[in-house]
C-alpha positions in Angstrom: 90.9 180.9 150.9 89.9 184.3 152.4 91.8 185.5 155.4 88.9 187.4 157.0 86.2 185.2 158.4 84.0 187.5 160.5 84.1 191.3 161.0 81.4 192.5 163.4 81.0 196.3 162.8 80.0 197.5 166.2 81.8 200.6 167.4 81.3 203.4 169.9 79.5 205.7 167.5 77.1 202.9 166.6 75.8 202.5 170.1 72.9 204.9 169.5 71.8 202.8 166.6 72.0 199.7 168.7 70.1 201.3 171.7 67.4 202.6 169.3 67.1 199.1 167.8 66.6 197.5 171.3 64.0 200.2 172.2 62.1 199.5 168.9 62.1 195.8 169.7 60.8 196.5 173.2 57.8 198.3 171.7 57.2 195.7 169.0 54.3 193.3 169.5 56.5 190.5 167.9 59.2 190.4 170.6 58.8 189.7 174.3 60.6 191.7 177.0 62.6 188.5 177.8 63.9 188.5 174.2 64.9 192.2 174.5 66.7 191.5 177.8 68.7 188.8 176.0 69.6 191.2 173.2 70.8 193.8 175.8 72.9 191.2 177.7 74.6 190.2 174.4 75.2 193.7 173.1 76.0 195.4 176.3 79.8 194.8 176.1 79.9 196.3 172.6 77.8 199.3 173.6 79.9 200.1 176.7 83.4 199.1 175.6 83.4 199.9 171.9 85.0 196.6 171.1 85.0 194.3 168.1 85.7 190.6 167.9 87.5 189.8 164.7 88.2 186.3 163.4 90.6 185.3 160.7 92.4 182.4 159.2 95.9 181.5 160.5 98.1 178.4 160.5 99.5 176.0 163.1 103.3 175.7 162.4 105.1 174.1 165.3 108.5 175.7 164.6 110.1 178.6 162.7 111.4 176.0 160.2 107.8 175.1 159.4 107.1 178.8 158.6 110.2 179.3 156.5 110.3 176.0 154.6 106.7 174.7 154.5 104.2 177.4 155.5 101.5 176.7 152.8 101.2 173.1 153.9 100.5 173.8 157.6 97.1 173.1 159.2 94.7 176.0 158.9 93.4 177.6 162.2 90.7 180.1 162.9 92.0 182.7 165.4 90.3 185.7 166.9 91.2 188.8 168.8 89.5 191.8 170.4 89.8 195.2 168.8 89.2 198.2 171.1 89.2 201.8 169.9 90.8 204.7 171.8 88.7 206.3 174.6 88.1 209.5 172.7 87.7 207.9 169.3 85.1 209.2 166.7 84.2 207.9 163.3 86.4 210.4 161.5 89.6 209.3 163.3 92.3 207.1 161.8 94.2 205.6 164.7 97.5 203.9 165.3 97.2 200.3 166.6 99.1 198.0 168.9 98.7 194.2 168.5 99.3 192.7 172.0 100.3 189.1 172.7 100.0 187.4 176.1 102.4 185.0 177.7 102.2 181.2 178.3 99.8 181.6 181.1 97.3 183.6 179.1 95.9 187.1 179.5 96.1 188.7 183.0 95.2 191.9 184.7 98.7 193.5 184.4 98.6 193.1 180.6 95.3 195.0 180.4 96.8 197.9 182.3 99.1 198.6 179.4 96.3 198.4 176.9 94.2 200.8 178.9 97.0 203.3 178.9 97.5 203.0 175.1 93.8 203.7 174.5 93.8 206.7 176.8 96.5 208.2 174.6 94.8 207.7 171.3 96.1 204.3 170.3 93.7 201.4 169.4 94.6 197.9 170.8 94.1 194.4 169.5 94.1 191.6 172.1 95.3 188.6 170.2 93.7 185.4 171.6 96.0 182.7 170.2 95.4 180.4 173.2 91.6 180.5 173.5 91.3 180.2 169.7 93.0 176.8 170.0 91.2 175.7 173.2 94.3 176.1 175.4 94.5 177.9 178.8 98.2 177.7 179.4 101.4 176.2 178.0 103.6 176.6 181.1 105.7 173.6 181.7 105.4 172.2 178.1 105.5 175.1 175.6 104.3 172.8 172.8 100.5 173.3 172.5 100.7 176.9 171.3 104.2 177.9 170.1 105.9 181.1 169.3 105.7 180.2 165.6 101.9 179.8 165.7 101.6 183.2 167.5 103.8 185.0 165.1 101.7 183.8 162.2 98.6 184.9 164.1 100.1 188.4 164.6 100.9 188.8 160.9 97.5 187.6 159.8 95.9 190.0 162.3 98.0 192.8 160.8 96.8 191.9 157.3 93.2 192.1 158.4 93.5 195.2 160.6 95.5 197.1 158.0 92.5 197.1 155.7 90.3 198.6 158.4 89.6 202.2 157.4 89.9 203.4 161.0 93.4 202.0 161.4 96.6 203.7 160.1 98.4 200.8 158.5 101.7 202.6 158.7 101.5 202.8 162.4 100.8 199.3 163.7 103.1 198.2 166.5 103.4 195.0 168.5 104.0 194.2 172.1 104.0 191.1 174.3 104.9 189.5 177.6 107.1 186.4 178.1 106.1 184.0 175.3 104.3 186.9 173.8 107.5 188.9 174.2 109.2 186.4 172.0 106.5 187.0 169.4 107.0 190.8 169.7 110.8 190.3 169.3 111.0 187.6 166.6 108.2 189.1 164.5 111.0 191.5 163.4 113.4 188.7 162.3 113.9 189.1 158.6 113.8 185.4 157.5 110.4 185.0 159.1 109.1 188.2 157.7 110.2 187.3 154.2 108.5 183.9 154.5 105.2 185.2 155.8 104.6 188.6 154.2 107.6 190.8 153.2 105.2 193.7 152.6 104.3 194.0 156.3 106.4 196.0 158.7 105.5 196.6 162.3 106.3 200.2 163.2 107.5 199.4 166.7 108.3 196.3 168.8 108.1 196.3 172.6 108.9 192.8 174.0 108.6 192.5 177.8 110.8 189.7 179.4 111.0 187.7 176.1 113.0 184.4 175.8 116.2 185.6 174.1 117.9 182.2 174.6 117.9 181.6 170.8 120.7 183.2 169.0 120.1 183.6 165.2 122.9 183.1 162.7 121.2 185.8 160.6 121.2 188.9 162.8 118.8 190.9 160.8 115.9 192.3 162.7 114.9 195.0 160.2 115.0 198.7 160.9 111.9 199.4 163.1 112.6 200.3 166.7 112.8 197.4 169.1 113.1 197.8 172.9 113.3 194.9 175.4 112.2 195.4 179.0 113.3 192.7 181.4 114.2 192.1 185.1 117.7 191.7 186.4 116.8 188.6 188.4 114.7 186.8 185.8 115.7 183.2 185.7 112.8 182.1 183.5 113.8 184.2 180.5 117.2 185.5 181.6 118.3 189.1 181.0 121.8 188.0 180.2 120.6 186.2 177.1 118.9 189.4 175.9 122.0 191.4 176.6 124.0 189.0 174.5 121.5 189.2 171.6 121.3 193.0 171.7 125.1 193.3 171.7 125.5 191.1 168.7 122.8 192.7 166.4 124.7 195.1 164.1 121.8 197.6 163.6 121.2 200.3 166.2 117.4 199.8 166.2 117.3 197.5 169.2 117.8 198.6 172.8 117.4 197.0 176.2 116.3 198.1 179.7 117.1 195.8 182.6 115.2 196.6 185.8 117.2 196.0 189.0 116.0 193.6 191.7 113.2 192.4 189.4 112.1 188.9 188.5 110.0 187.5 185.6 106.6 189.2 185.4 107.9 192.2 187.4 104.8 194.2 186.3 102.4 192.0 188.3 101.0 193.2 191.6 101.5 189.8 193.3 104.5 188.9 195.4 107.4 186.9 194.1 106.7 183.1 194.2 108.0 180.0 192.6 106.3 178.5 189.5 106.9 174.8 190.2 106.2 173.6 186.6 107.9 176.4 184.8 111.4 176.3 183.3 114.6 177.9 184.7 116.3 178.8 181.4 119.3 180.8 182.5 121.7 178.0 181.4 120.0 177.5 178.0 121.4 178.9 174.8 120.3 177.6 171.3 121.3 178.4 167.8 118.7 179.6 165.3 119.7 178.8 161.7 118.5 180.8 158.6 116.0 178.0 157.7 114.3 178.3 161.1 115.9 175.3 162.7 116.7 175.7 166.5 119.6 173.5 167.5 120.1 171.8 170.8 123.2 172.5 172.9 124.1 168.9 172.6 125.1 167.5 169.1 123.3 170.4 167.4 120.2 168.3 166.8 117.3 170.4 165.4 114.3 170.8 167.8 111.7 170.6 165.1 109.1 168.3 166.9 107.5 168.5 170.3 109.6 165.5 171.5 112.9 166.9 170.3 112.1 170.2 171.9 111.3 168.6 175.2 114.6 166.7 175.0 116.6 169.8 174.1 115.1 171.9 176.9 115.5 169.1 179.5 119.2 169.1 178.9 119.8 172.6 180.1 116.7 173.7 182.1 115.5 173.0 185.6 112.0 173.5 187.1 110.9 176.2 189.5 111.6 179.7 188.2 110.6 182.7 190.3 108.1 185.3 189.1 106.3 188.2 190.7 106.0 192.0 191.0 108.3 194.8 191.7 106.4 198.1 192.3 109.0 200.4 191.1 109.9 198.4 188.0 106.2 198.1 187.1 105.7 201.9 187.3 108.8 202.5 185.2 107.7 199.9 182.7 104.2 201.3 182.3 105.6 204.8 181.8 108.3 203.6 179.3 105.7 201.6 177.3 103.4 204.6 177.0 106.3 207.0 176.0 107.8 204.5 173.5 104.5 203.8 171.7 103.5 207.4 171.6 106.8 208.4 170.2 106.8 205.8 167.4 103.0 205.5 166.7 101.2 208.6 167.7 103.4 211.5 166.5 
């Protein structure tokens, strides 16, 4: 089965061709002005934003174990994302790229601020739409409709397609994500998953923001690409202590951690700190991740390999009502760090 489904070749340098086509239609006796207006309304985002919608085939594994032990038998899934070229891009440029992954509440304004900064500094971005591709708006409070495993497969499949794009430097493709997407940015580096999906793919840099580090692997191999976690000191949704524990146990020196003081989950939002009533407080949760991808409950070491078992496992250690919201200083520091980190590893 082919992995690429649709590739709409509309870029910034093609806008003159598109505009000329619309003008020609306007003067043609075969097309009405109403038809031309419809064409303009459809093509305007591509003309102005230089973006491309790319669809590809992915899979729907519920768990890491599904990936490692039974990937070929997982349900197929069509996924799409939005590729945007750098602000000063021209057709002769070969650009680095960042694959970006949103959290369990979907894409938000503060995510796009990072992507805008990357493109300003010569790095293309790919907004992975794992949720909308599956008809889901949010997984807050359940975490079963779209899982980290599904999104990691999506990210790898997106890499495979984008690496063949002649405008993209396949040696300089990084990944970043927030919250649930931060887990994707982190565990996409975990070697047992990489070996099971595509051992020939290596992300050049990983930047997870407030990821769930509550799963401790028995195999502490996260490759050799640079990984840097950004998280808030007061985060009780995805606790900073768990990330510190993980970083301290990984033997390689390729992973680092920044903890922002007086900062909650989603510290890079502009909104004030509030309580998310249906979210999970995970500060007391710690799970074991085995080499075969099984995540074991705290109680009796039962593998959480189905939605029901995962709900049971989380309910035994988590409570409802985590806090989340912005910290102005931490947001500014995070945006600057993200820019410098990606320029250092992708754009030098």
